[in-house]
HTML snippet that shows the backbone in 3Dmol.js (N, CA, C, O; Angstrom):
<script src="https://3Dmol.org/build/3Dmol-min.js"></script>
<div id="view" style="width:600px;height:400px;position:relative"></div>
<script>
const pdb = `
ATOM      1  N   VAL A   1      72.323 137.999 118.181  1.00  0.00           N
ATOM      2  CA  VAL A   1      73.447 137.928 118.848  1.00  0.00           C
ATOM      3  C   VAL A   1      73.182 138.024 120.418  1.00  0.00           C
ATOM      4  O   VAL A   1      72.564 138.984 120.879  1.00  0.00           O
ATOM      5  N   VAL A   2      73.663 137.011 121.212  1.00  0.00           N
ATOM      6  CA  VAL A   2      73.444 136.910 122.623  1.00  0.00           C
ATOM      7  C   VAL A   2      74.784 136.904 123.283  1.00  0.00           C
ATOM      8  O   VAL A   2      75.674 136.121 122.951  1.00  0.00           O
ATOM      9  N   LEU A   3      74.919 137.910 124.344  1.00  0.00           N
ATOM     10  CA  LEU A   3      76.170 137.918 125.159  1.00  0.00           C
ATOM     11  C   LEU A   3      75.858 137.163 126.486  1.00  0.00           C
ATOM     12  O   LEU A   3      74.818 137.334 127.121  1.00  0.00           O
ATOM     13  N   VAL A   4      76.827 136.340 126.833  1.00  0.00           N
ATOM     14  CA  VAL A   4      76.534 135.575 128.030  1.00  0.00           C
ATOM     15  C   VAL A   4      77.925 135.611 128.918  1.00  0.00           C
ATOM     16  O   VAL A   4      79.006 135.182 128.515  1.00  0.00           O
ATOM     17  N   GLY A   5      77.679 136.208 130.201  1.00  0.00           N
ATOM     18  CA  GLY A   5      78.854 136.277 130.978  1.00  0.00           C
ATOM     19  C   GLY A   5      79.138 134.986 131.786  1.00  0.00           C
ATOM     20  O   GLY A   5      78.216 134.193 131.974  1.00  0.00           O
ATOM     21  N   GLU A   6      80.227 134.775 132.211  1.00  0.00           N
ATOM     22  CA  GLU A   6      80.435 133.613 132.921  1.00  0.00           C
ATOM     23  C   GLU A   6      79.900 133.611 134.296  1.00  0.00           C
ATOM     24  O   GLU A   6      79.664 134.669 134.880  1.00  0.00           O
ATOM     25  N   ARG A   7      79.699 132.441 134.836  1.00  0.00           N
ATOM     26  CA  ARG A   7      79.127 132.412 136.290  1.00  0.00           C
ATOM     27  C   ARG A   7      80.286 132.657 137.221  1.00  0.00           C
ATOM     28  O   ARG A   7      81.414 132.233 136.970  1.00  0.00           O
ATOM     29  N   PRO A   8      79.983 133.355 138.308  1.00  0.00           N
ATOM     30  CA  PRO A   8      81.072 133.384 139.408  1.00  0.00           C
ATOM     31  C   PRO A   8      81.451 132.072 139.796  1.00  0.00           C
ATOM     32  O   PRO A   8      80.656 131.132 139.806  1.00  0.00           O
ATOM     33  N   GLY A   9      82.747 131.978 140.142  1.00  0.00           N
ATOM     34  CA  GLY A   9      83.291 130.617 140.715  1.00  0.00           C
ATOM     35  C   GLY A   9      84.027 129.850 139.575  1.00  0.00           C
ATOM     36  O   GLY A   9      84.809 128.949 139.876  1.00  0.00           O
ATOM     37  N   LEU A  10      83.810 130.166 138.335  1.00  0.00           N
ATOM     38  CA  LEU A  10      84.602 129.403 137.340  1.00  0.00           C
ATOM     39  C   LEU A  10      85.922 130.121 137.172  1.00  0.00           C
ATOM     40  O   LEU A  10      86.229 131.201 137.678  1.00  0.00           O
ATOM     41  N   SER A  11      86.685 129.324 136.350  1.00  0.00           N
ATOM     42  CA  SER A  11      88.198 129.752 136.179  1.00  0.00           C
ATOM     43  C   SER A  11      88.382 131.193 135.722  1.00  0.00           C
ATOM     44  O   SER A  11      89.333 131.891 136.074  1.00  0.00           O
ATOM     45  N   SER A  12      87.359 131.603 134.876  1.00  0.00           N
ATOM     46  CA  SER A  12      87.416 132.951 134.234  1.00  0.00           C
ATOM     47  C   SER A  12      86.159 133.674 134.486  1.00  0.00           C
ATOM     48  O   SER A  12      85.299 133.730 133.607  1.00  0.00           O
ATOM     49  N   PRO A  13      85.990 134.269 135.714  1.00  0.00           N
ATOM     50  CA  PRO A  13      84.648 134.860 136.041  1.00  0.00           C
ATOM     51  C   PRO A  13      84.485 136.089 135.144  1.00  0.00           C
ATOM     52  O   PRO A  13      83.343 136.492 134.922  1.00  0.00           O
ATOM     53  N   ASP A  14      85.513 136.700 134.624  1.00  0.00           N
ATOM     54  CA  ASP A  14      85.398 137.935 133.938  1.00  0.00           C
ATOM     55  C   ASP A  14      85.188 137.754 132.417  1.00  0.00           C
ATOM     56  O   ASP A  14      85.182 138.691 131.618  1.00  0.00           O
ATOM     57  N   SER A  15      85.027 136.530 132.119  1.00  0.00           N
ATOM     58  CA  SER A  15      84.895 136.103 130.611  1.00  0.00           C
ATOM     59  C   SER A  15      83.571 136.257 130.040  1.00  0.00           C
ATOM     60  O   SER A  15      82.570 136.123 130.744  1.00  0.00           O
ATOM     61  N   LEU A  16      83.507 136.534 128.780  1.00  0.00           N
ATOM     62  CA  LEU A  16      82.225 136.735 128.035  1.00  0.00           C
ATOM     63  C   LEU A  16      82.168 135.831 126.833  1.00  0.00           C
ATOM     64  O   LEU A  16      83.133 135.682 126.082  1.00  0.00           O
ATOM     65  N   GLY A  17      81.023 135.239 126.676  1.00  0.00           N
ATOM     66  CA  GLY A  17      80.749 134.356 125.461  1.00  0.00           C
ATOM     67  C   GLY A  17      79.822 135.190 124.528  1.00  0.00           C
ATOM     68  O   GLY A  17      78.930 135.897 124.995  1.00  0.00           O
ATOM     69  N   VAL A  18      80.053 135.087 123.259  1.00  0.00           N
ATOM     70  CA  VAL A  18      79.222 135.771 122.257  1.00  0.00           C
ATOM     71  C   VAL A  18      78.580 134.795 121.374  1.00  0.00           C
ATOM     72  O   VAL A  18      79.362 134.128 120.697  1.00  0.00           O
ATOM     73  N   TYR A  19      77.360 134.570 121.234  1.00  0.00           N
ATOM     74  CA  TYR A  19      76.786 133.564 120.405  1.00  0.00           C
ATOM     75  C   TYR A  19      75.781 134.340 119.297  1.00  0.00           C
ATOM     76  O   TYR A  19      74.946 135.208 119.552  1.00  0.00           O
ATOM     77  N   MET A  20      76.089 133.813 118.111  1.00  0.00           N
ATOM     78  CA  MET A  20      75.461 134.462 116.926  1.00  0.00           C
ATOM     79  C   MET A  20      74.633 133.445 116.147  1.00  0.00           C
ATOM     80  O   MET A  20      75.142 132.347 115.922  1.00  0.00           O
ATOM     81  N   THR A  21      73.455 133.705 115.735  1.00  0.00           N
ATOM     82  CA  THR A  21      72.723 132.710 114.895  1.00  0.00           C
ATOM     83  C   THR A  21      71.974 133.467 113.880  1.00  0.00           C
ATOM     84  O   THR A  21      71.296 134.442 114.204  1.00  0.00           O
ATOM     85  N   HIS A  22      72.066 133.070 112.700  1.00  0.00           N
ATOM     86  CA  HIS A  22      71.335 133.706 111.597  1.00  0.00           C
ATOM     87  C   HIS A  22      69.860 133.183 111.545  1.00  0.00           C
ATOM     88  O   HIS A  22      69.669 131.973 111.662  1.00  0.00           O
ATOM     89  N   ALA A  23      68.860 134.000 111.383  1.00  0.00           N
ATOM     90  CA  ALA A  23      67.486 133.562 111.541  1.00  0.00           C
ATOM     91  C   ALA A  23      67.207 132.636 112.535  1.00  0.00           C
ATOM     92  O   ALA A  23      66.807 131.522 112.198  1.00  0.00           O
ATOM     93  N   PRO A  24      67.356 132.920 113.734  1.00  0.00           N
ATOM     94  CA  PRO A  24      67.059 131.967 114.857  1.00  0.00           C
ATOM     95  C   PRO A  24      65.619 131.661 114.978  1.00  0.00           C
ATOM     96  O   PRO A  24      64.745 132.520 114.864  1.00  0.00           O
ATOM     97  N   THR A  25      65.383 130.320 115.231  1.00  0.00           N
ATOM     98  CA  THR A  25      63.962 129.928 115.359  1.00  0.00           C
ATOM     99  C   THR A  25      64.007 128.782 116.454  1.00  0.00           C
ATOM    100  O   THR A  25      65.055 128.156 116.615  1.00  0.00           O
ATOM    101  N   PRO A  26      62.912 128.514 117.183  1.00  0.00           N
ATOM    102  CA  PRO A  26      62.815 127.503 118.183  1.00  0.00           C
ATOM    103  C   PRO A  26      63.223 126.136 117.476  1.00  0.00           C
ATOM    104  O   PRO A  26      62.842 125.825 116.347  1.00  0.00           O
ATOM    105  N   GLY A  27      64.010 125.395 118.250  1.00  0.00           N
ATOM    106  CA  GLY A  27      64.399 123.979 117.687  1.00  0.00           C
ATOM    107  C   GLY A  27      65.724 123.943 116.948  1.00  0.00           C
ATOM    108  O   GLY A  27      66.168 122.878 116.517  1.00  0.00           O
ATOM    109  N   LEU A  28      66.411 125.191 116.787  1.00  0.00           N
ATOM    110  CA  LEU A  28      67.801 125.104 116.221  1.00  0.00           C
ATOM    111  C   LEU A  28      68.699 124.572 117.252  1.00  0.00           C
ATOM    112  O   LEU A  28      68.562 124.901 118.430  1.00  0.00           O
ATOM    113  N   THR A  29      69.625 123.753 116.854  1.00  0.00           N
ATOM    114  CA  THR A  29      70.646 123.107 117.768  1.00  0.00           C
ATOM    115  C   THR A  29      71.978 123.844 117.642  1.00  0.00           C
ATOM    116  O   THR A  29      72.113 124.774 116.846  1.00  0.00           O
ATOM    117  N   ASP A  30      72.918 123.433 118.405  1.00  0.00           N
ATOM    118  CA  ASP A  30      74.236 124.159 118.574  1.00  0.00           C
ATOM    119  C   ASP A  30      74.982 124.328 117.289  1.00  0.00           C
ATOM    120  O   ASP A  30      75.719 125.301 117.126  1.00  0.00           O
ATOM    121  N   GLU A  31      74.808 123.369 116.328  1.00  0.00           N
ATOM    122  CA  GLU A  31      75.584 123.516 115.066  1.00  0.00           C
ATOM    123  C   GLU A  31      75.114 124.747 114.060  1.00  0.00           C
ATOM    124  O   GLU A  31      75.729 125.067 113.042  1.00  0.00           O
ATOM    125  N   ALA A  32      73.961 125.343 114.522  1.00  0.00           N
ATOM    126  CA  ALA A  32      73.526 126.494 113.834  1.00  0.00           C
ATOM    127  C   ALA A  32      74.118 127.812 114.380  1.00  0.00           C
ATOM    128  O   ALA A  32      73.926 128.878 113.794  1.00  0.00           O
ATOM    129  N   ARG A  33      74.806 127.719 115.459  1.00  0.00           N
ATOM    130  CA  ARG A  33      75.373 128.923 116.204  1.00  0.00           C
ATOM    131  C   ARG A  33      76.828 129.070 116.013  1.00  0.00           C
ATOM    132  O   ARG A  33      77.553 128.082 115.899  1.00  0.00           O
ATOM    133  N   ASN A  34      77.263 130.254 115.976  1.00  0.00           N
ATOM    134  CA  ASN A  34      78.684 130.571 116.087  1.00  0.00           C
ATOM    135  C   ASN A  34      78.957 131.127 117.453  1.00  0.00           C
ATOM    136  O   ASN A  34      78.146 131.852 118.029  1.00  0.00           O
ATOM    137  N   CYS A  35      80.080 130.787 117.946  1.00  0.00           N
ATOM    138  CA  CYS A  35      80.404 131.191 119.344  1.00  0.00           C
ATOM    139  C   CYS A  35      81.838 131.814 119.327  1.00  0.00           C
ATOM    140  O   CYS A  35      82.774 131.239 118.771  1.00  0.00           O
ATOM    141  N   ILE A  36      81.973 133.092 120.002  1.00  0.00           N
ATOM    142  CA  ILE A  36      83.176 133.685 120.141  1.00  0.00           C
ATOM    143  C   ILE A  36      83.386 133.575 121.657  1.00  0.00           C
ATOM    144  O   ILE A  36      82.630 134.271 122.336  1.00  0.00           O
ATOM    145  N   SER A  37      84.239 132.858 122.267  1.00  0.00           N
ATOM    146  CA  SER A  37      84.468 132.647 123.642  1.00  0.00           C
ATOM    147  C   SER A  37      85.727 133.296 124.265  1.00  0.00           C
ATOM    148  O   SER A  37      86.642 133.754 123.581  1.00  0.00           O
ATOM    149  N   ASN A  38      85.704 133.300 125.487  1.00  0.00           N
ATOM    150  CA  ASN A  38      86.893 133.808 126.336  1.00  0.00           C
ATOM    151  C   ASN A  38      87.261 135.296 126.030  1.00  0.00           C
ATOM    152  O   ASN A  38      88.430 135.681 126.003  1.00  0.00           O
ATOM    153  N   VAL A  39      86.187 136.106 125.802  1.00  0.00           N
ATOM    154  CA  VAL A  39      86.279 137.593 125.544  1.00  0.00           C
ATOM    155  C   VAL A  39      86.615 138.163 126.876  1.00  0.00           C
ATOM    156  O   VAL A  39      85.735 138.217 127.735  1.00  0.00           O
ATOM    157  N   ARG A  40      87.828 138.595 127.118  1.00  0.00           N
ATOM    158  CA  ARG A  40      88.375 139.222 128.318  1.00  0.00           C
ATOM    159  C   ARG A  40      89.754 139.593 128.243  1.00  0.00           C
ATOM    160  O   ARG A  40      90.485 139.130 127.367  1.00  0.00           O
ATOM    161  N   ALA A  41      90.193 140.484 129.198  1.00  0.00           N
ATOM    162  CA  ALA A  41      91.541 141.129 129.124  1.00  0.00           C
ATOM    163  C   ALA A  41      92.623 140.023 128.996  1.00  0.00           C
ATOM    164  O   ALA A  41      93.591 140.198 128.256  1.00  0.00           O
ATOM    165  N   ALA A  42      92.465 138.902 129.705  1.00  0.00           N
ATOM    166  CA  ALA A  42      93.533 137.922 129.664  1.00  0.00           C
ATOM    167  C   ALA A  42      93.302 136.781 128.534  1.00  0.00           C
ATOM    168  O   ALA A  42      93.989 135.765 128.433  1.00  0.00           O
ATOM    169  N   GLY A  43      92.298 137.105 127.772  1.00  0.00           N
ATOM    170  CA  GLY A  43      91.906 136.149 126.693  1.00  0.00           C
ATOM    171  C   GLY A  43      91.865 136.829 125.285  1.00  0.00           C
ATOM    172  O   GLY A  43      92.819 137.475 124.851  1.00  0.00           O
ATOM    173  N   LEU A  44      90.778 136.655 124.650  1.00  0.00           N
ATOM    174  CA  LEU A  44      90.526 137.413 123.343  1.00  0.00           C
ATOM    175  C   LEU A  44      90.041 138.839 123.612  1.00  0.00           C
ATOM    176  O   LEU A  44      88.973 139.068 124.179  1.00  0.00           O
ATOM    177  N   PRO A  45      90.880 139.788 123.177  1.00  0.00           N
ATOM    178  CA  PRO A  45      90.595 141.161 123.422  1.00  0.00           C
ATOM    179  C   PRO A  45      89.283 141.609 122.677  1.00  0.00           C
ATOM    180  O   PRO A  45      88.972 141.251 121.541  1.00  0.00           O
ATOM    181  N   VAL A  46      88.540 142.477 123.520  1.00  0.00           N
ATOM    182  CA  VAL A  46      87.283 142.884 122.982  1.00  0.00           C
ATOM    183  C   VAL A  46      87.245 143.435 121.550  1.00  0.00           C
ATOM    184  O   VAL A  46      86.343 143.170 120.756  1.00  0.00           O
ATOM    185  N   GLU A  47      88.332 144.248 121.276  1.00  0.00           N
ATOM    186  CA  GLU A  47      88.422 144.711 119.872  1.00  0.00           C
ATOM    187  C   GLU A  47      88.475 143.533 118.864  1.00  0.00           C
ATOM    188  O   GLU A  47      87.790 143.624 117.846  1.00  0.00           O
ATOM    189  N   GLU A  48      89.182 142.518 119.059  1.00  0.00           N
ATOM    190  CA  GLU A  48      89.222 141.351 118.165  1.00  0.00           C
ATOM    191  C   GLU A  48      87.910 140.545 118.098  1.00  0.00           C
ATOM    192  O   GLU A  48      87.536 140.021 117.049  1.00  0.00           O
ATOM    193  N   ALA A  49      87.242 140.465 119.227  1.00  0.00           N
ATOM    194  CA  ALA A  49      85.946 139.880 119.273  1.00  0.00           C
ATOM    195  C   ALA A  49      84.979 140.664 118.536  1.00  0.00           C
ATOM    196  O   ALA A  49      84.098 140.063 117.921  1.00  0.00           O
ATOM    197  N   VAL A  50      85.026 141.905 118.516  1.00  0.00           N
ATOM    198  CA  VAL A  50      84.085 142.799 117.793  1.00  0.00           C
ATOM    199  C   VAL A  50      84.271 142.486 116.281  1.00  0.00           C
ATOM    200  O   VAL A  50      83.299 142.279 115.554  1.00  0.00           O
ATOM    201  N   ARG A  51      85.553 142.460 115.834  1.00  0.00           N
ATOM    202  CA  ARG A  51      85.984 142.236 114.429  1.00  0.00           C
ATOM    203  C   ARG A  51      85.445 140.874 114.022  1.00  0.00           C
ATOM    204  O   ARG A  51      84.882 140.726 112.937  1.00  0.00           O
ATOM    205  N   LYS A  52      85.614 139.875 114.890  1.00  0.00           N
ATOM    206  CA  LYS A  52      85.097 138.567 114.494  1.00  0.00           C
ATOM    207  C   LYS A  52      83.585 138.491 114.425  1.00  0.00           C
ATOM    208  O   LYS A  52      83.036 137.788 113.577  1.00  0.00           O
ATOM    209  N   LEU A  53      82.922 139.194 115.290  1.00  0.00           N
ATOM    210  CA  LEU A  53      81.421 139.272 115.216  1.00  0.00           C
ATOM    211  C   LEU A  53      80.963 139.934 114.170  1.00  0.00           C
ATOM    212  O   LEU A  53      79.980 139.482 113.582  1.00  0.00           O
ATOM    213  N   CYS A  54      81.567 141.106 113.739  1.00  0.00           N
ATOM    214  CA  CYS A  54      81.129 141.799 112.632  1.00  0.00           C
ATOM    215  C   CYS A  54      81.324 140.937 111.369  1.00  0.00           C
ATOM    216  O   CYS A  54      80.415 140.881 110.541  1.00  0.00           O
ATOM    217  N   TYR A  55      82.461 140.274 111.193  1.00  0.00           N
ATOM    218  CA  TYR A  55      82.755 139.412 110.068  1.00  0.00           C
ATOM    219  C   TYR A  55      81.682 138.362 109.993  1.00  0.00           C
ATOM    220  O   TYR A  55      81.113 138.174 108.918  1.00  0.00           O
ATOM    221  N   LEU A  56      81.363 137.661 111.072  1.00  0.00           N
ATOM    222  CA  LEU A  56      80.351 136.747 111.029  1.00  0.00           C
ATOM    223  C   LEU A  56      78.953 137.220 110.729  1.00  0.00           C
ATOM    224  O   LEU A  56      78.203 136.545 110.023  1.00  0.00           O
ATOM    225  N   VAL A  57      78.618 138.292 111.220  1.00  0.00           N
ATOM    226  CA  VAL A  57      77.388 138.875 111.005  1.00  0.00           C
ATOM    227  C   VAL A  57      77.186 139.343 109.539  1.00  0.00           C
ATOM    228  O   VAL A  57      76.107 139.214 108.961  1.00  0.00           O
ATOM    229  N   GLU A  58      78.222 139.862 109.008  1.00  0.00           N
ATOM    230  CA  GLU A  58      78.276 140.391 107.702  1.00  0.00           C
ATOM    231  C   GLU A  58      78.164 139.206 106.675  1.00  0.00           C
ATOM    232  O   GLU A  58      77.480 139.330 105.659  1.00  0.00           O
ATOM    233  N   ASN A  59      78.796 138.149 106.944  1.00  0.00           N
ATOM    234  CA  ASN A  59      78.861 137.025 106.065  1.00  0.00           C
ATOM    235  C   ASN A  59      77.527 136.193 106.277  1.00  0.00           C
ATOM    236  O   ASN A  59      77.016 135.604 105.325  1.00  0.00           O
ATOM    237  N   ALA A  60      76.985 136.160 107.525  1.00  0.00           N
ATOM    238  CA  ALA A  60      75.704 135.448 107.764  1.00  0.00           C
ATOM    239  C   ALA A  60      74.626 136.053 106.933  1.00  0.00           C
ATOM    240  O   ALA A  60      73.768 135.385 106.355  1.00  0.00           O
ATOM    241  N   LEU A  61      74.721 137.472 106.900  1.00  0.00           N
ATOM    242  CA  LEU A  61      73.507 138.277 106.159  1.00  0.00           C
ATOM    243  C   LEU A  61      73.823 137.912 104.660  1.00  0.00           C
ATOM    244  O   LEU A  61      72.816 137.783 103.963  1.00  0.00           O
ATOM    245  N   VAL A  62      74.975 137.729 104.065  1.00  0.00           N
ATOM    246  CA  VAL A  62      75.102 137.569 102.727  1.00  0.00           C
ATOM    247  C   VAL A  62      74.799 136.201 102.285  1.00  0.00           C
ATOM    248  O   VAL A  62      74.152 135.987 101.259  1.00  0.00           O
ATOM    249  N   ARG A  63      75.290 135.205 103.098  1.00  0.00           N
ATOM    250  CA  ARG A  63      75.218 133.713 102.865  1.00  0.00           C
ATOM    251  C   ARG A  63      73.950 133.135 103.416  1.00  0.00           C
ATOM    252  O   ARG A  63      73.558 132.032 103.034  1.00  0.00           O
ATOM    253  N   ARG A  64      73.266 133.878 104.345  1.00  0.00           N
ATOM    254  CA  ARG A  64      71.995 133.520 104.942  1.00  0.00           C
ATOM    255  C   ARG A  64      72.257 132.173 105.750  1.00  0.00           C
ATOM    256  O   ARG A  64      71.454 131.247 105.637  1.00  0.00           O
ATOM    257  N   LEU A  65      73.241 132.077 106.465  1.00  0.00           N
ATOM    258  CA  LEU A  65      73.465 130.854 107.238  1.00  0.00           C
ATOM    259  C   LEU A  65      74.507 131.272 108.456  1.00  0.00           C
ATOM    260  O   LEU A  65      75.159 132.317 108.449  1.00  0.00           O
ATOM    261  N   SER A  66      74.546 130.358 109.415  1.00  0.00           N
ATOM    262  CA  SER A  66      75.390 130.553 110.529  1.00  0.00           C
ATOM    263  C   SER A  66      75.879 129.239 111.048  1.00  0.00           C
ATOM    264  O   SER A  66      75.372 128.250 110.519  1.00  0.00           O
ATOM    265  N   GLY A  67      76.724 129.052 111.936  1.00  0.00           N
ATOM    266  CA  GLY A  67      77.189 127.836 112.557  1.00  0.00           C
ATOM    267  C   GLY A  67      78.276 127.211 111.874  1.00  0.00           C
ATOM    268  O   GLY A  67      79.178 127.840 111.321  1.00  0.00           O
ATOM    269  N   VAL A  68      78.168 125.766 111.923  1.00  0.00           N
ATOM    270  CA  VAL A  68      79.368 125.040 111.333  1.00  0.00           C
ATOM    271  C   VAL A  68      79.666 125.491 109.964  1.00  0.00           C
ATOM    272  O   VAL A  68      80.845 125.471 109.611  1.00  0.00           O
ATOM    273  N   ASP A  69      78.677 125.934 109.070  1.00  0.00           N
ATOM    274  CA  ASP A  69      78.810 126.172 107.713  1.00  0.00           C
ATOM    275  C   ASP A  69      79.415 127.707 107.596  1.00  0.00           C
ATOM    276  O   ASP A  69      79.678 128.155 106.480  1.00  0.00           O
ATOM    277  N   LEU A  70      79.601 128.400 108.644  1.00  0.00           N
ATOM    278  CA  LEU A  70      80.179 129.651 108.550  1.00  0.00           C
ATOM    279  C   LEU A  70      81.466 129.846 109.529  1.00  0.00           C
ATOM    280  O   LEU A  70      81.391 129.997 110.748  1.00  0.00           O
ATOM    281  N   LYS A  71      82.528 129.817 108.845  1.00  0.00           N
ATOM    282  CA  LYS A  71      83.854 129.934 109.666  1.00  0.00           C
ATOM    283  C   LYS A  71      84.229 131.332 109.955  1.00  0.00           C
ATOM    284  O   LYS A  71      83.912 132.233 109.179  1.00  0.00           O
ATOM    285  N   ASP A  72      84.906 131.554 111.062  1.00  0.00           N
ATOM    286  CA  ASP A  72      85.290 132.960 111.492  1.00  0.00           C
ATOM    287  C   ASP A  72      86.730 133.178 111.059  1.00  0.00           C
ATOM    288  O   ASP A  72      87.572 133.544 111.879  1.00  0.00           O
ATOM    289  N   ASP A  73      87.036 132.952 109.739  1.00  0.00           N
ATOM    290  CA  ASP A  73      88.399 133.131 109.237  1.00  0.00           C
ATOM    291  C   ASP A  73      88.487 134.611 108.755  1.00  0.00           C
ATOM    292  O   ASP A  73      88.482 134.925 107.565  1.00  0.00           O
ATOM    293  N   VAL A  74      88.566 135.478 109.778  1.00  0.00           N
ATOM    294  CA  VAL A  74      88.748 136.866 109.574  1.00  0.00           C
ATOM    295  C   VAL A  74      90.113 137.150 108.835  1.00  0.00           C
ATOM    296  O   VAL A  74      91.188 136.858 109.360  1.00  0.00           O
ATOM    297  N   PRO A  75      90.021 137.708 107.650  1.00  0.00           N
ATOM    298  CA  PRO A  75      91.228 138.070 106.924  1.00  0.00           C
ATOM    299  C   PRO A  75      92.081 139.205 107.614  1.00  0.00           C
ATOM    300  O   PRO A  75      91.506 140.093 108.243  1.00  0.00           O
ATOM    301  N   PRO A  76      93.376 139.172 107.500  1.00  0.00           N
ATOM    302  CA  PRO A  76      94.111 140.278 108.105  1.00  0.00           C
ATOM    303  C   PRO A  76      93.699 141.634 107.457  1.00  0.00           C
ATOM    304  O   PRO A  76      93.478 141.736 106.250  1.00  0.00           O
ATOM    305  N   GLY A  77      93.610 142.679 108.348  1.00  0.00           N
ATOM    306  CA  GLY A  77      93.259 144.005 107.887  1.00  0.00           C
ATOM    307  C   GLY A  77      91.835 144.185 107.658  1.00  0.00           C
ATOM    308  O   GLY A  77      91.464 145.277 107.227  1.00  0.00           O
ATOM    309  N   TYR A  78      90.873 143.146 107.918  1.00  0.00           N
ATOM    310  CA  TYR A  78      89.517 143.266 107.845  1.00  0.00           C
ATOM    311  C   TYR A  78      88.992 144.542 108.552  1.00  0.00           C
ATOM    312  O   TYR A  78      89.410 144.833 109.673  1.00  0.00           O
ATOM    313  N   LEU A  79      88.105 145.282 107.923  1.00  0.00           N
ATOM    314  CA  LEU A  79      87.454 146.405 108.509  1.00  0.00           C
ATOM    315  C   LEU A  79      85.930 145.990 108.414  1.00  0.00           C
ATOM    316  O   LEU A  79      85.420 145.662 107.342  1.00  0.00           O
ATOM    317  N   PRO A  80      85.284 146.027 109.538  1.00  0.00           N
ATOM    318  CA  PRO A  80      83.871 145.666 109.638  1.00  0.00           C
ATOM    319  C   PRO A  80      83.050 146.507 108.618  1.00  0.00           C
ATOM    320  O   PRO A  80      83.105 147.736 108.651  1.00  0.00           O
ATOM    321  N   PHE A  81      82.311 145.858 107.740  1.00  0.00           N
ATOM    322  CA  PHE A  81      81.298 146.574 106.902  1.00  0.00           C
ATOM    323  C   PHE A  81      81.930 147.497 106.031  1.00  0.00           C
ATOM    324  O   PHE A  81      81.181 148.308 105.486  1.00  0.00           O
ATOM    325  N   ALA A  82      83.208 147.558 105.763  1.00  0.00           N
ATOM    326  CA  ALA A  82      83.898 148.520 104.897  1.00  0.00           C
ATOM    327  C   ALA A  82      83.410 148.550 103.531  1.00  0.00           C
ATOM    328  O   ALA A  82      83.282 149.639 102.971  1.00  0.00           O
ATOM    329  N   GLU A  83      83.122 147.452 102.930  1.00  0.00           N
ATOM    330  CA  GLU A  83      82.477 147.219 101.606  1.00  0.00           C
ATOM    331  C   GLU A  83      81.123 147.786 101.543  1.00  0.00           C
ATOM    332  O   GLU A  83      80.794 148.515 100.607  1.00  0.00           O
ATOM    333  N   THR A  84      80.267 147.460 102.570  1.00  0.00           N
ATOM    334  CA  THR A  84      78.993 148.122 102.532  1.00  0.00           C
ATOM    335  C   THR A  84      78.937 149.587 102.542  1.00  0.00           C
ATOM    336  O   THR A  84      78.170 150.250 101.844  1.00  0.00           O
ATOM    337  N   ARG A  85      79.861 150.091 103.439  1.00  0.00           N
ATOM    338  CA  ARG A  85      79.961 151.609 103.542  1.00  0.00           C
ATOM    339  C   ARG A  85      80.404 152.169 102.140  1.00  0.00           C
ATOM    340  O   ARG A  85      79.851 153.171 101.688  1.00  0.00           O
ATOM    341  N   ALA A  86      81.335 151.565 101.499  1.00  0.00           N
ATOM    342  CA  ALA A  86      81.804 152.124 100.307  1.00  0.00           C
ATOM    343  C   ALA A  86      80.660 152.087  99.289  1.00  0.00           C
ATOM    344  O   ALA A  86      80.607 153.015  98.482  1.00  0.00           O
ATOM    345  N   LEU A  87      79.762 151.142  99.240  1.00  0.00           N
ATOM    346  CA  LEU A  87      78.715 150.969  98.347  1.00  0.00           C
ATOM    347  C   LEU A  87      77.707 152.250  98.593  1.00  0.00           C
ATOM    348  O   LEU A  87      77.193 152.854  97.650  1.00  0.00           O
ATOM    349  N   ARG A  88      77.516 152.546  99.792  1.00  0.00           N
ATOM    350  CA  ARG A  88      76.582 153.689 100.032  1.00  0.00           C
ATOM    351  C   ARG A  88      77.124 155.054  99.706  1.00  0.00           C
ATOM    352  O   ARG A  88      76.357 155.963  99.386  1.00  0.00           O
ATOM    353  N   ALA A  89      78.439 155.225  99.778  1.00  0.00           N
ATOM    354  CA  ALA A  89      79.002 156.462  99.692  1.00  0.00           C
ATOM    355  C   ALA A  89      78.876 157.098  98.147  1.00  0.00           C
ATOM    356  O   ALA A  89      79.336 158.212  97.899  1.00  0.00           O
TER     357      ALA A  89
END
`;
const viewer = $3Dmol.createViewer("view");
viewer.addModel(pdb, "pdb");
viewer.setStyle({}, {cartoon: {color: "spectrum"}});
viewer.zoomTo();
viewer.render();
</script>
């Protein structure tokens, strides 16, 4: 996971981009990455971005992939890693 802040002077200088790649290696191209963009008060709230990121990471670990083959279709009521915690309890 890589967090990238917007450069000053752009339309949303307080925006953050979150990039996630399963098993990153040199030579991977953009289709191997998932991006959560416009994370900021006037855009995607931090809490929702964290839920999306957790969903993507959890599914990337299970499916062993990321990017265009991994959609961020977070179901309503999704709690990050709830199933994993339940298995450990």
